[in-house]
C-alpha positions as CSV (number, residue, x, y, z in Angstrom):
1,M,14.8,0.1,-2.5
2,L,12.4,0.2,0.4
3,S,14.2,-2.3,2.6
4,G,13.7,-1.4,6.3
5,K,11.1,1.3,5.6
6,K,7.6,1.4,7.2
7,V,4.8,2.5,4.9
8,A,1.1,3.4,5.2
9,V,-0.9,2.5,2.2
10,F,-4.0,4.2,1.1
11,G,-5.9,2.7,-2.0
12,E,-8.9,3.8,-3.9
13,R,-11.9,1.5,-4.5
14,D,-12.3,2.5,-8.2
15,D,-8.7,2.7,-9.1
16,V,-5.7,0.9,-7.4
17,S,-6.6,-0.9,-4.3
18,G,-4.6,-0.8,-1.1
19,L,-3.9,-4.6,-1.5
20,A,-2.3,-4.1,-4.9
21,V,-0.1,-1.3,-3.6
22,R,0.7,-3.4,-0.5
23,K,2.0,-6.3,-2.7
24,C,4.3,-3.8,-4.6
25,I,5.7,-2.3,-1.4
26,E,6.4,-5.7,0.1
27,A,8.0,-6.9,-3.2
28,A,10.3,-3.9,-3.0
29,G,11.3,-4.8,0.6
30,G,9.1,-2.4,2.6
31,E,7.0,-3.2,5.6
32,V,3.3,-2.2,5.4
33,V,2.1,-1.1,8.9
34,Y,-1.4,0.2,7.7
35,E,-3.4,-0.5,4.7
36,A,-6.8,0.9,3.7
37,T,-9.0,1.0,0.6
38,S,-11.7,3.6,0.5
39,C,-13.9,5.5,-1.9
40,F,-12.6,9.1,-2.2
41,V,-15.3,11.4,-3.6
C-alpha cells in the first residue's frame, strides 16, 4: 500500500511513539525518512 512512498513520522511521548508508527509504515512497504517522538502540550 505504501510501497515506494517516503514518509515523515511524528510520534507523541504519552500516546503512540514515532518508533511504533515507523514499524507500521515499514511493514506496509513505506520508507521512513524522518522519525521523531516529542511531547506536544
